[in-house]
PDB file with SEQRES, HELIX, SHEET and CRYST1 records, atoms N, CA, C and O in Angstrom:
SEQRES   1 A   86  MET ARG ALA ASN ALA SER ALA THR GLN ASP GLU ALA TYR          
SEQRES   2 A   86  GLU LEU GLY ARG GLN TRP ALA LYS VAL TYR GLU PRO GLU          
SEQRES   3 A   86  SER PRO THR ARG LYS LEU ILE ASP GLU ILE MET ASP THR          
SEQRES   4 A   86  TYR TYR LEU VAL ASN VAL VAL HIS ASN ASP PHE LYS LYS          
SEQRES   5 A   86  PRO GLU ALA ILE PHE GLU PRO PHE PHE LYS ALA GLY ALA          
SEQRES   6 A   86  GLU TYR ALA ALA LYS ARG GLY GLY PRO THR ALA ASN GLY          
SEQRES   7 A   86  THR ALA THR ASN GLY HIS ALA HIS                              
HELIX    1 AA1 ALA A    7  ALA A   20  1                                  14    
HELIX    2 AA2 PRO A   28  THR A   39  1                                  12    
HELIX    3 AA3 PRO A   53  PHE A   57  5                                   5    
HELIX    4 AA4 GLU A   58  LYS A   70  1                                  13    
CRYST1    1.000    1.000    1.000  90.00  90.00  90.00 P 1           1          
ATOM      1  N   MET A   1      21.625-175.898  82.645  1.00  0.00           N  
ATOM      2  CA  MET A   1      20.746-174.766  82.469  1.00  0.00           C  
ATOM      3  C   MET A   1      21.509-173.490  82.702  1.00  0.00           C  
ATOM      4  O   MET A   1      22.530-173.459  83.389  1.00  0.00           O  
ATOM      5  N   ARG A   2      20.977-172.422  82.099  1.00  0.00           N  
ATOM      6  CA  ARG A   2      21.628-171.120  82.203  1.00  0.00           C  
ATOM      7  C   ARG A   2      21.328-170.451  83.547  1.00  0.00           C  
ATOM      8  O   ARG A   2      20.236-170.592  84.096  1.00  0.00           O  
ATOM      9  N   ALA A   3      22.313-169.725  84.061  1.00  0.00           N  
ATOM     10  CA  ALA A   3      22.115-169.010  85.335  1.00  0.00           C  
ATOM     11  C   ALA A   3      21.109-167.889  85.101  1.00  0.00           C  
ATOM     12  O   ALA A   3      21.058-167.303  84.020  1.00  0.00           O  
ATOM     13  N   ASN A   4      20.311-167.598  86.124  1.00  0.00           N  
ATOM     14  CA  ASN A   4      19.349-166.522  86.105  1.00  0.00           C  
ATOM     15  C   ASN A   4      18.254-166.653  85.042  1.00  0.00           C  
ATOM     16  O   ASN A   4      17.577-165.668  84.747  1.00  0.00           O  
ATOM     17  N   ALA A   5      18.069-167.793  84.483  1.00  0.00           N  
ATOM     18  CA  ALA A   5      16.984-167.984  83.481  1.00  0.00           C  
ATOM     19  C   ALA A   5      15.705-168.290  84.173  1.00  0.00           C  
ATOM     20  O   ALA A   5      15.681-168.962  85.204  1.00  0.00           O  
ATOM     21  N   SER A   6      14.616-167.788  83.598  1.00  0.00           N  
ATOM     22  CA  SER A   6      13.325-168.096  84.197  1.00  0.00           C  
ATOM     23  C   SER A   6      12.941-169.523  83.865  1.00  0.00           C  
ATOM     24  O   SER A   6      13.560-170.165  83.016  1.00  0.00           O  
ATOM     25  N   ALA A   7      11.898-170.022  84.552  1.00  0.00           N  
ATOM     26  CA  ALA A   7      11.412-171.356  84.310  1.00  0.00           C  
ATOM     27  C   ALA A   7      10.928-171.536  82.864  1.00  0.00           C  
ATOM     28  O   ALA A   7      11.128-172.593  82.266  1.00  0.00           O  
ATOM     29  N   THR A   8      10.297-170.507  82.314  1.00  0.00           N  
ATOM     30  CA  THR A   8       9.824-170.585  80.930  1.00  0.00           C  
ATOM     31  C   THR A   8      11.008-170.720  79.983  1.00  0.00           C  
ATOM     32  O   THR A   8      10.985-171.549  79.073  1.00  0.00           O  
ATOM     33  N   GLN A   9      12.053-169.903  80.193  1.00  0.00           N  
ATOM     34  CA  GLN A   9      13.239-170.015  79.335  1.00  0.00           C  
ATOM     35  C   GLN A   9      13.887-171.370  79.454  1.00  0.00           C  
ATOM     36  O   GLN A   9      14.303-171.949  78.451  1.00  0.00           O  
ATOM     37  N   ASP A  10      13.984-171.895  80.684  1.00  0.00           N  
ATOM     38  CA  ASP A  10      14.591-173.196  80.879  1.00  0.00           C  
ATOM     39  C   ASP A  10      13.778-174.276  80.153  1.00  0.00           C  
ATOM     40  O   ASP A  10      14.340-175.183  79.538  1.00  0.00           O  
ATOM     41  N   GLU A  11      12.456-174.163  80.234  1.00  0.00           N  
ATOM     42  CA  GLU A  11      11.592-175.146  79.583  1.00  0.00           C  
ATOM     43  C   GLU A  11      11.749-175.060  78.070  1.00  0.00           C  
ATOM     44  O   GLU A  11      11.868-176.080  77.390  1.00  0.00           O  
ATOM     45  N   ALA A  12      11.748-173.833  77.549  1.00  0.00           N  
ATOM     46  CA  ALA A  12      11.865-173.678  76.097  1.00  0.00           C  
ATOM     47  C   ALA A  12      13.240-174.182  75.628  1.00  0.00           C  
ATOM     48  O   ALA A  12      13.336-174.803  74.569  1.00  0.00           O  
ATOM     49  N   TYR A  13      14.303-173.923  76.404  1.00  0.00           N  
ATOM     50  CA  TYR A  13      15.627-174.380  76.064  1.00  0.00           C  
ATOM     51  C   TYR A  13      15.671-175.906  76.011  1.00  0.00           C  
ATOM     52  O   TYR A  13      16.198-176.492  75.066  1.00  0.00           O  
ATOM     53  N   GLU A  14      15.114-176.529  77.029  1.00  0.00           N  
ATOM     54  CA  GLU A  14      15.104-177.985  77.098  1.00  0.00           C  
ATOM     55  C   GLU A  14      14.270-178.615  75.956  1.00  0.00           C  
ATOM     56  O   GLU A  14      14.658-179.636  75.389  1.00  0.00           O  
ATOM     57  N   LEU A  15      13.151-178.005  75.640  1.00  0.00           N  
ATOM     58  CA  LEU A  15      12.320-178.517  74.529  1.00  0.00           C  
ATOM     59  C   LEU A  15      13.089-178.415  73.230  1.00  0.00           C  
ATOM     60  O   LEU A  15      13.049-179.333  72.411  1.00  0.00           O  
ATOM     61  N   GLY A  16      13.797-177.298  73.029  1.00  0.00           N  
ATOM     62  CA  GLY A  16      14.588-177.161  71.816  1.00  0.00           C  
ATOM     63  C   GLY A  16      15.674-178.198  71.723  1.00  0.00           C  
ATOM     64  O   GLY A  16      15.912-178.755  70.651  1.00  0.00           O  
ATOM     65  N   ARG A  17      16.329-178.464  72.812  1.00  0.00           N  
ATOM     66  CA  ARG A  17      17.383-179.500  72.824  1.00  0.00           C  
ATOM     67  C   ARG A  17      16.790-180.892  72.528  1.00  0.00           C  
ATOM     68  O   ARG A  17      17.378-181.673  71.780  1.00  0.00           O  
ATOM     69  N   GLN A  18      15.649-181.185  73.108  1.00  0.00           N  
ATOM     70  CA  GLN A  18      14.994-182.473  72.857  1.00  0.00           C  
ATOM     71  C   GLN A  18      14.545-182.561  71.403  1.00  0.00           C  
ATOM     72  O   GLN A  18      14.691-183.606  70.769  1.00  0.00           O  
ATOM     73  N   TRP A  19      14.014-181.498  70.886  1.00  0.00           N  
ATOM     74  CA  TRP A  19      13.574-181.476  69.477  1.00  0.00           C  
ATOM     75  C   TRP A  19      14.749-181.746  68.542  1.00  0.00           C  
ATOM     76  O   TRP A  19      14.613-182.480  67.562  1.00  0.00           O  
ATOM     77  N   ALA A  20      15.891-181.157  68.844  1.00  0.00           N  
ATOM     78  CA  ALA A  20      17.088-181.351  68.015  1.00  0.00           C  
ATOM     79  C   ALA A  20      17.489-182.840  67.955  1.00  0.00           C  
ATOM     80  O   ALA A  20      17.934-183.318  66.912  1.00  0.00           O  
ATOM     81  N   LYS A  21      17.334-183.559  69.060  1.00  0.00           N  
ATOM     82  CA  LYS A  21      17.715-184.955  69.105  1.00  0.00           C  
ATOM     83  C   LYS A  21      16.881-185.898  68.235  1.00  0.00           C  
ATOM     84  O   LYS A  21      17.212-187.071  68.067  1.00  0.00           O  
ATOM     85  N   VAL A  22      15.793-185.355  67.688  1.00  0.00           N  
ATOM     86  CA  VAL A  22      14.969-186.148  66.768  1.00  0.00           C  
ATOM     87  C   VAL A  22      15.735-186.427  65.480  1.00  0.00           C  
ATOM     88  O   VAL A  22      15.502-187.429  64.804  1.00  0.00           O  
ATOM     89  N   TYR A  23      16.669-185.507  65.153  1.00  0.00           N  
ATOM     90  CA  TYR A  23      17.430-185.573  63.884  1.00  0.00           C  
ATOM     91  C   TYR A  23      18.823-186.102  64.115  1.00  0.00           C  
ATOM     92  O   TYR A  23      19.384-186.002  65.206  1.00  0.00           O  
ATOM     93  N   GLU A  24      19.365-186.668  63.053  1.00  0.00           N  
ATOM     94  CA  GLU A  24      20.751-187.201  63.084  1.00  0.00           C  
ATOM     95  C   GLU A  24      21.709-186.058  63.407  1.00  0.00           C  
ATOM     96  O   GLU A  24      21.488-184.931  62.963  1.00  0.00           O  
ATOM     97  N   PRO A  25      22.780-186.326  64.178  1.00  0.00           N  
ATOM     98  CA  PRO A  25      23.691-185.280  64.612  1.00  0.00           C  
ATOM     99  C   PRO A  25      24.294-184.452  63.470  1.00  0.00           C  
ATOM    100  O   PRO A  25      24.536-183.260  63.661  1.00  0.00           O  
ATOM    101  N   GLU A  26      24.534-185.010  62.343  1.00  0.00           N  
ATOM    102  CA  GLU A  26      25.164-184.269  61.243  1.00  0.00           C  
ATOM    103  C   GLU A  26      24.156-183.712  60.238  1.00  0.00           C  
ATOM    104  O   GLU A  26      24.557-183.130  59.230  1.00  0.00           O  
ATOM    105  N   SER A  27      22.878-183.877  60.488  1.00  0.00           N  
ATOM    106  CA  SER A  27      21.862-183.400  59.527  1.00  0.00           C  
ATOM    107  C   SER A  27      21.781-181.870  59.567  1.00  0.00           C  
ATOM    108  O   SER A  27      22.040-181.254  60.601  1.00  0.00           O  
ATOM    109  N   PRO A  28      21.426-181.278  58.450  1.00  0.00           N  
ATOM    110  CA  PRO A  28      21.267-179.800  58.409  1.00  0.00           C  
ATOM    111  C   PRO A  28      20.217-179.286  59.401  1.00  0.00           C  
ATOM    112  O   PRO A  28      20.368-178.209  59.977  1.00  0.00           O  
ATOM    113  N   THR A  29      19.156-180.070  59.589  1.00  0.00           N  
ATOM    114  CA  THR A  29      18.111-179.657  60.519  1.00  0.00           C  
ATOM    115  C   THR A  29      18.625-179.644  61.934  1.00  0.00           C  
ATOM    116  O   THR A  29      18.383-178.684  62.666  1.00  0.00           O  
ATOM    117  N   ARG A  30      19.323-180.676  62.341  1.00  0.00           N  
ATOM    118  CA  ARG A  30      19.901-180.735  63.663  1.00  0.00           C  
ATOM    119  C   ARG A  30      20.868-179.578  63.889  1.00  0.00           C  
ATOM    120  O   ARG A  30      20.843-178.937  64.939  1.00  0.00           O  
ATOM    121  N   LYS A  31      21.726-179.311  62.896  1.00  0.00           N  
ATOM    122  CA  LYS A  31      22.672-178.228  63.036  1.00  0.00           C  
ATOM    123  C   LYS A  31      21.960-176.877  63.184  1.00  0.00           C  
ATOM    124  O   LYS A  31      22.373-176.036  63.982  1.00  0.00           O  
ATOM    125  N   LEU A  32      20.883-176.679  62.406  1.00  0.00           N  
ATOM    126  CA  LEU A  32      20.127-175.448  62.522  1.00  0.00           C  
ATOM    127  C   LEU A  32      19.499-175.281  63.890  1.00  0.00           C  
ATOM    128  O   LEU A  32      19.612-174.219  64.503  1.00  0.00           O  
ATOM    129  N   ILE A  33      18.850-176.302  64.365  1.00  0.00           N  
ATOM    130  CA  ILE A  33      18.211-176.220  65.692  1.00  0.00           C  
ATOM    131  C   ILE A  33      19.283-175.990  66.780  1.00  0.00           C  
ATOM    132  O   ILE A  33      19.080-175.172  67.677  1.00  0.00           O  
ATOM    133  N   ASP A  34      20.395-176.690  66.705  1.00  0.00           N  
ATOM    134  CA  ASP A  34      21.471-176.479  67.681  1.00  0.00           C  
ATOM    135  C   ASP A  34      21.981-175.021  67.628  1.00  0.00           C  
ATOM    136  O   ASP A  34      22.224-174.401  68.663  1.00  0.00           O  
ATOM    137  N   GLU A  35      22.136-174.494  66.410  1.00  0.00           N  
ATOM    138  CA  GLU A  35      22.607-173.122  66.258  1.00  0.00           C  
ATOM    139  C   GLU A  35      21.602-172.163  66.870  1.00  0.00           C  
ATOM    140  O   GLU A  35      22.002-171.242  67.581  1.00  0.00           O  
ATOM    141  N   ILE A  36      20.326-172.344  66.622  1.00  0.00           N  
ATOM    142  CA  ILE A  36      19.306-171.497  67.186  1.00  0.00           C  
ATOM    143  C   ILE A  36      19.338-171.564  68.712  1.00  0.00           C  
ATOM    144  O   ILE A  36      19.276-170.535  69.385  1.00  0.00           O  
ATOM    145  N   MET A  37      19.435-172.767  69.248  1.00  0.00           N  
ATOM    146  CA  MET A  37      19.444-172.924  70.687  1.00  0.00           C  
ATOM    147  C   MET A  37      20.692-172.292  71.332  1.00  0.00           C  
ATOM    148  O   MET A  37      20.652-171.867  72.486  1.00  0.00           O  
ATOM    149  N   ASP A  38      21.793-172.237  70.577  1.00  0.00           N  
ATOM    150  CA  ASP A  38      23.051-171.702  71.111  1.00  0.00           C  
ATOM    151  C   ASP A  38      23.158-170.163  70.953  1.00  0.00           C  
ATOM    152  O   ASP A  38      23.922-169.515  71.669  1.00  0.00           O  
ATOM    153  N   THR A  39      22.394-169.601  70.021  1.00  0.00           N  
ATOM    154  CA  THR A  39      22.616-168.187  69.705  1.00  0.00           C  
ATOM    155  C   THR A  39      21.415-167.281  69.861  1.00  0.00           C  
ATOM    156  O   THR A  39      21.585-166.062  69.842  1.00  0.00           O  
ATOM    157  N   TYR A  40      20.200-167.809  70.016  1.00  0.00           N  
ATOM    158  CA  TYR A  40      19.013-166.994  70.128  1.00  0.00           C  
ATOM    159  C   TYR A  40      18.626-166.879  71.612  1.00  0.00           C  
ATOM    160  O   TYR A  40      18.997-167.704  72.447  1.00  0.00           O  
ATOM    161  N   TYR A  41      17.872-165.828  71.890  1.00  0.00           N  
ATOM    162  CA  TYR A  41      17.323-165.623  73.232  1.00  0.00           C  
ATOM    163  C   TYR A  41      15.787-165.659  73.177  1.00  0.00           C  
ATOM    164  O   TYR A  41      15.181-165.203  72.208  1.00  0.00           O  
ATOM    165  N   LEU A  42      15.192-166.191  74.198  1.00  0.00           N  
ATOM    166  CA  LEU A  42      13.759-166.147  74.351  1.00  0.00           C  
ATOM    167  C   LEU A  42      13.410-164.849  75.085  1.00  0.00           C  
ATOM    168  O   LEU A  42      13.910-164.594  76.181  1.00  0.00           O  
ATOM    169  N   VAL A  43      12.556-164.043  74.478  1.00  0.00           N  
ATOM    170  CA  VAL A  43      12.175-162.765  75.047  1.00  0.00           C  
ATOM    171  C   VAL A  43      10.657-162.713  75.110  1.00  0.00           C  
ATOM    172  O   VAL A  43       9.968-163.029  74.140  1.00  0.00           O  
ATOM    173  N   ASN A  44      10.154-162.314  76.254  1.00  0.00           N  
ATOM    174  CA  ASN A  44       8.731-162.178  76.451  1.00  0.00           C  
ATOM    175  C   ASN A  44       8.431-160.701  76.647  1.00  0.00           C  
ATOM    176  O   ASN A  44       8.930-160.084  77.587  1.00  0.00           O  
ATOM    177  N   VAL A  45       7.606-160.124  75.753  1.00  0.00           N  
ATOM    178  CA  VAL A  45       7.237-158.693  75.870  1.00  0.00           C  
ATOM    179  C   VAL A  45       5.780-158.631  76.277  1.00  0.00           C  
ATOM    180  O   VAL A  45       4.915-159.204  75.614  1.00  0.00           O  
ATOM    181  N   VAL A  46       5.513-157.944  77.354  1.00  0.00           N  
ATOM    182  CA  VAL A  46       4.183-157.825  77.878  1.00  0.00           C  
ATOM    183  C   VAL A  46       3.643-156.406  77.710  1.00  0.00           C  
ATOM    184  O   VAL A  46       4.340-155.428  77.981  1.00  0.00           O  
ATOM    185  N   HIS A  47       2.406-156.309  77.264  1.00  0.00           N  
ATOM    186  CA  HIS A  47       1.776-154.995  77.029  1.00  0.00           C  
ATOM    187  C   HIS A  47       0.372-155.036  77.621  1.00  0.00           C  
ATOM    188  O   HIS A  47      -0.450-155.865  77.232  1.00  0.00           O  
ATOM    189  N   ASN A  48       0.112-154.158  78.540  1.00  0.00           N  
ATOM    190  CA  ASN A  48      -1.171-154.195  79.230  1.00  0.00           C  
ATOM    191  C   ASN A  48      -2.104-153.029  78.912  1.00  0.00           C  
ATOM    192  O   ASN A  48      -3.149-152.891  79.547  1.00  0.00           O  
ATOM    193  N   ASP A  49      -1.749-152.199  77.953  1.00  0.00           N  
ATOM    194  CA  ASP A  49      -2.572-151.040  77.621  1.00  0.00           C  
ATOM    195  C   ASP A  49      -3.538-151.419  76.521  1.00  0.00           C  
ATOM    196  O   ASP A  49      -3.267-151.163  75.348  1.00  0.00           O  
ATOM    197  N   PHE A  50      -4.654-152.021  76.872  1.00  0.00           N  
ATOM    198  CA  PHE A  50      -5.624-152.514  75.870  1.00  0.00           C  
ATOM    199  C   PHE A  50      -6.245-151.383  75.062  1.00  0.00           C  
ATOM    200  O   PHE A  50      -6.790-151.631  73.986  1.00  0.00           O  
ATOM    201  N   LYS A  51      -6.177-150.156  75.549  1.00  0.00           N  
ATOM    202  CA  LYS A  51      -6.723-149.031  74.791  1.00  0.00           C  
ATOM    203  C   LYS A  51      -5.831-148.621  73.628  1.00  0.00           C  
ATOM    204  O   LYS A  51      -6.275-147.952  72.695  1.00  0.00           O  
ATOM    205  N   LYS A  52      -4.586-149.025  73.696  1.00  0.00           N  
ATOM    206  CA  LYS A  52      -3.623-148.729  72.622  1.00  0.00           C  
ATOM    207  C   LYS A  52      -2.943-150.036  72.206  1.00  0.00           C  
ATOM    208  O   LYS A  52      -1.761-150.229  72.494  1.00  0.00           O  
ATOM    209  N   PRO A  53      -3.656-150.921  71.544  1.00  0.00           N  
ATOM    210  CA  PRO A  53      -3.121-152.255  71.219  1.00  0.00           C  
ATOM    211  C   PRO A  53      -1.871-152.210  70.343  1.00  0.00           C  
ATOM    212  O   PRO A  53      -1.061-153.133  70.429  1.00  0.00           O  
ATOM    213  N   GLU A  54      -1.672-151.222  69.529  1.00  0.00           N  
ATOM    214  CA  GLU A  54      -0.508-151.173  68.653  1.00  0.00           C  
ATOM    215  C   GLU A  54       0.727-150.625  69.413  1.00  0.00           C  
ATOM    216  O   GLU A  54       1.844-150.719  68.904  1.00  0.00           O  
ATOM    217  N   ALA A  55       0.541-150.063  70.606  1.00  0.00           N  
ATOM    218  CA  ALA A  55       1.647-149.428  71.337  1.00  0.00           C  
ATOM    219  C   ALA A  55       2.787-150.406  71.632  1.00  0.00           C  
ATOM    220  O   ALA A  55       3.941-149.991  71.734  1.00  0.00           O  
ATOM    221  N   ILE A  56       2.484-151.674  71.768  1.00  0.00           N  
ATOM    222  CA  ILE A  56       3.521-152.662  72.075  1.00  0.00           C  
ATOM    223  C   ILE A  56       4.612-152.690  70.996  1.00  0.00           C  
ATOM    224  O   ILE A  56       5.763-153.027  71.272  1.00  0.00           O  
ATOM    225  N   PHE A  57       4.232-152.333  69.771  1.00  0.00           N  
ATOM    226  CA  PHE A  57       5.214-152.388  68.667  1.00  0.00           C  
ATOM    227  C   PHE A  57       6.005-151.116  68.490  1.00  0.00           C  
ATOM    228  O   PHE A  57       7.008-151.122  67.776  1.00  0.00           O  
ATOM    229  N   GLU A  58       5.593-150.017  69.114  1.00  0.00           N  
ATOM    230  CA  GLU A  58       6.246-148.715  68.909  1.00  0.00           C  
ATOM    231  C   GLU A  58       7.728-148.736  69.182  1.00  0.00           C  
ATOM    232  O   GLU A  58       8.487-148.207  68.369  1.00  0.00           O  
ATOM    233  N   PRO A  59       8.199-149.323  70.293  1.00  0.00           N  
ATOM    234  CA  PRO A  59       9.665-149.330  70.540  1.00  0.00           C  
ATOM    235  C   PRO A  59      10.419-150.104  69.452  1.00  0.00           C  
ATOM    236  O   PRO A  59      11.554-149.757  69.126  1.00  0.00           O  
ATOM    237  N   PHE A  60       9.811-151.134  68.897  1.00  0.00           N  
ATOM    238  CA  PHE A  60      10.485-151.905  67.873  1.00  0.00           C  
ATOM    239  C   PHE A  60      10.504-151.142  66.562  1.00  0.00           C  
ATOM    240  O   PHE A  60      11.510-151.186  65.854  1.00  0.00           O  
ATOM    241  N   PHE A  61       9.428-150.442  66.209  1.00  0.00           N  
ATOM    242  CA  PHE A  61       9.403-149.579  65.013  1.00  0.00           C  
ATOM    243  C   PHE A  61      10.444-148.490  65.137  1.00  0.00           C  
ATOM    244  O   PHE A  61      11.167-148.205  64.183  1.00  0.00           O  
ATOM    245  N   LYS A  62      10.526-147.881  66.306  1.00  0.00           N  
ATOM    246  CA  LYS A  62      11.473-146.795  66.516  1.00  0.00           C  
ATOM    247  C   LYS A  62      12.919-147.322  66.370  1.00  0.00           C  
ATOM    248  O   LYS A  62      13.746-146.731  65.675  1.00  0.00           O  
ATOM    249  N   ALA A  63      13.184-148.429  67.036  1.00  0.00           N  
ATOM    250  CA  ALA A  63      14.539-149.010  66.937  1.00  0.00           C  
ATOM    251  C   ALA A  63      14.880-149.363  65.529  1.00  0.00           C  
ATOM    252  O   ALA A  63      16.002-149.110  65.091  1.00  0.00           O  
ATOM    253  N   GLY A  64      13.935-149.957  64.777  1.00  0.00           N  
ATOM    254  CA  GLY A  64      14.175-150.297  63.380  1.00  0.00           C  
ATOM    255  C   GLY A  64      14.440-149.085  62.539  1.00  0.00           C  
ATOM    256  O   GLY A  64      15.333-149.108  61.693  1.00  0.00           O  
ATOM    257  N   ALA A  65      13.690-148.021  62.745  1.00  0.00           N  
ATOM    258  CA  ALA A  65      13.898-146.803  61.974  1.00  0.00           C  
ATOM    259  C   ALA A  65      15.254-146.170  62.299  1.00  0.00           C  
ATOM    260  O   ALA A  65      15.950-145.687  61.406  1.00  0.00           O  
ATOM    261  N   GLU A  66      15.621-146.176  63.582  1.00  0.00           N  
ATOM    262  CA  GLU A  66      16.948-145.632  63.977  1.00  0.00           C  
ATOM    263  C   GLU A  66      18.064-146.462  63.354  1.00  0.00           C  
ATOM    264  O   GLU A  66      19.038-145.914  62.836  1.00  0.00           O  
ATOM    265  N   TYR A  67      17.923-147.763  63.403  1.00  0.00           N  
ATOM    266  CA  TYR A  67      18.929-148.666  62.811  1.00  0.00           C  
ATOM    267  C   TYR A  67      19.060-148.398  61.313  1.00  0.00           C  
ATOM    268  O   TYR A  67      20.171-148.276  60.797  1.00  0.00           O  
ATOM    269  N   ALA A  68      17.946-148.308  60.629  1.00  0.00           N  
ATOM    270  CA  ALA A  68      17.953-148.043  59.190  1.00  0.00           C  
ATOM    271  C   ALA A  68      18.588-146.710  58.874  1.00  0.00           C  
ATOM    272  O   ALA A  68      19.329-146.588  57.898  1.00  0.00           O  
ATOM    273  N   ALA A  69      18.301-145.685  59.708  1.00  0.00           N  
ATOM    274  CA  ALA A  69      18.858-144.366  59.487  1.00  0.00           C  
ATOM    275  C   ALA A  69      20.369-144.364  59.652  1.00  0.00           C  
ATOM    276  O   ALA A  69      21.087-143.723  58.884  1.00  0.00           O  
ATOM    277  N   LYS A  70      20.844-145.084  60.657  1.00  0.00           N  
ATOM    278  CA  LYS A  70      22.303-145.168  60.887  1.00  0.00           C  
ATOM    279  C   LYS A  70      23.032-145.823  59.707  1.00  0.00           C  
ATOM    280  O   LYS A  70      24.145-145.441  59.346  1.00  0.00           O  
ATOM    281  N   ARG A  71      22.377-146.802  59.132  1.00  0.00           N  
ATOM    282  CA  ARG A  71      22.984-147.561  58.034  1.00  0.00           C  
ATOM    283  C   ARG A  71      22.679-146.947  56.674  1.00  0.00           C  
ATOM    284  O   ARG A  71      23.135-147.444  55.645  1.00  0.00           O  
ATOM    285  N   GLY A  72      21.901-145.859  56.674  1.00  0.00           N  
ATOM    286  CA  GLY A  72      21.488-145.294  55.409  1.00  0.00           C  
ATOM    287  C   GLY A  72      20.535-146.243  54.716  1.00  0.00           C  
ATOM    288  O   GLY A  72      20.490-146.330  53.489  1.00  0.00           O  
ATOM    289  N   GLY A  73      19.762-146.962  55.543  1.00  0.00           N  
ATOM    290  CA  GLY A  73      18.895-148.046  55.067  1.00  0.00           C  
ATOM    291  C   GLY A  73      17.847-147.576  54.099  1.00  0.00           C  
ATOM    292  O   GLY A  73      17.550-146.386  53.985  1.00  0.00           O  
ATOM    293  N   PRO A  74      17.299-148.540  53.407  1.00  0.00           N  
ATOM    294  CA  PRO A  74      16.293-148.223  52.403  1.00  0.00           C  
ATOM    295  C   PRO A  74      14.968-147.801  53.014  1.00  0.00           C  
ATOM    296  O   PRO A  74      14.416-148.472  53.886  1.00  0.00           O  
ATOM    297  N   THR A  75      14.486-146.687  52.539  1.00  0.00           N  
ATOM    298  CA  THR A  75      13.141-146.235  52.843  1.00  0.00           C  
ATOM    299  C   THR A  75      12.547-145.762  51.539  1.00  0.00           C  
ATOM    300  O   THR A  75      13.255-145.221  50.689  1.00  0.00           O  
ATOM    301  N   ALA A  76      11.285-145.955  51.377  1.00  0.00           N  
ATOM    302  CA  ALA A  76      10.640-145.512  50.136  1.00  0.00           C  
ATOM    303  C   ALA A  76       9.260-144.901  50.483  1.00  0.00           C  
ATOM    304  O   ALA A  76       8.470-145.498  51.213  1.00  0.00           O  
ATOM    305  N   ASN A  77       9.006-143.744  49.960  1.00  0.00           N  
ATOM    306  CA  ASN A  77       7.716-143.077  50.157  1.00  0.00           C  
ATOM    307  C   ASN A  77       7.381-142.923  51.635  1.00  0.00           C  
ATOM    308  O   ASN A  77       6.218-143.067  52.014  1.00  0.00           O  
ATOM    309  N   GLY A  78       8.371-142.634  52.482  1.00  0.00           N  
ATOM    310  CA  GLY A  78       8.113-142.442  53.876  1.00  0.00           C  
ATOM    311  C   GLY A  78       7.873-143.711  54.652  1.00  0.00           C  
ATOM    312  O   GLY A  78       7.461-143.655  55.811  1.00  0.00           O  
ATOM    313  N   THR A  79       8.122-144.861  54.043  1.00  0.00           N  
ATOM    314  CA  THR A  79       7.916-146.142  54.718  1.00  0.00           C  
ATOM    315  C   THR A  79       9.233-146.756  55.142  1.00  0.00           C  
ATOM    316  O   THR A  79      10.151-146.907  54.335  1.00  0.00           O  
ATOM    317  N   ALA A  80       9.319-147.104  56.401  1.00  0.00           N  
ATOM    318  CA  ALA A  80      10.553-147.712  56.918  1.00  0.00           C  
ATOM    319  C   ALA A  80      10.680-149.150  56.365  1.00  0.00           C  
ATOM    320  O   ALA A  80       9.762-149.673  55.732  1.00  0.00           O  
ATOM    321  N   THR A  81      11.830-149.758  56.621  1.00  0.00           N  
ATOM    322  CA  THR A  81      12.079-151.093  56.136  1.00  0.00           C  
ATOM    323  C   THR A  81      11.108-152.122  56.731  1.00  0.00           C  
ATOM    324  O   THR A  81      10.953-153.215  56.187  1.00  0.00           O  
ATOM    325  N   ASN A  82      10.467-151.779  57.832  1.00  0.00           N  
ATOM    326  CA  ASN A  82       9.532-152.716  58.454  1.00  0.00           C  
ATOM    327  C   ASN A  82       8.133-152.594  57.853  1.00  0.00           C  
ATOM    328  O   ASN A  82       7.211-153.279  58.294  1.00  0.00           O  
ATOM    329  N   GLY A  83       7.965-151.718  56.839  1.00  0.00           N  
ATOM    330  CA  GLY A  83       6.695-151.621  56.167  1.00  0.00           C  
ATOM    331  C   GLY A  83       5.699-150.667  56.806  1.00  0.00           C  
ATOM    332  O   GLY A  83       4.564-150.555  56.343  1.00  0.00           O  
ATOM    333  N   HIS A  84       6.109-149.981  57.862  1.00  0.00           N  
ATOM    334  CA  HIS A  84       5.212-149.060  58.530  1.00  0.00           C  
ATOM    335  C   HIS A  84       5.645-147.621  58.267  1.00  0.00           C  
ATOM    336  O   HIS A  84       6.834-147.330  58.141  1.00  0.00           O  
ATOM    337  N   ALA A  85       4.674-146.739  58.189  1.00  0.00           N  
ATOM    338  CA  ALA A  85       4.980-145.317  57.941  1.00  0.00           C  
ATOM    339  C   ALA A  85       5.664-144.739  59.151  1.00  0.00           C  
ATOM    340  O   ALA A  85       5.444-145.172  60.283  1.00  0.00           O  
ATOM    341  N   HIS A  86       6.495-143.756  58.893  1.00  0.00           N  
ATOM    342  CA  HIS A  86       7.199-143.062  59.980  1.00  0.00           C  
ATOM    343  C   HIS A  86       6.222-142.167  60.725  1.00  0.00           C  
ATOM    344  O   HIS A  86       6.608-141.492  61.679  1.00  0.00           O  
TER     345      HIS A  86                                                      
END                                                                             
């Protein structure tokens, strides 16, 4: 198990590893699951402002817009690559 990982992350990691074992070691599905388990992170984002339910997405929209701007990314009609208006 990974150091400093929460119980939820440890459980998700173990479930992913068990799920991978359902498939033959050289199968494309097994390789994909193993790759995901080796390279992805489990992130839990909590938002408690029920009066502004969309606010949880604001940091992600901002980061996406900034990333697109740095790369000269595609925008059309004032809409960012994530499909939301600026």
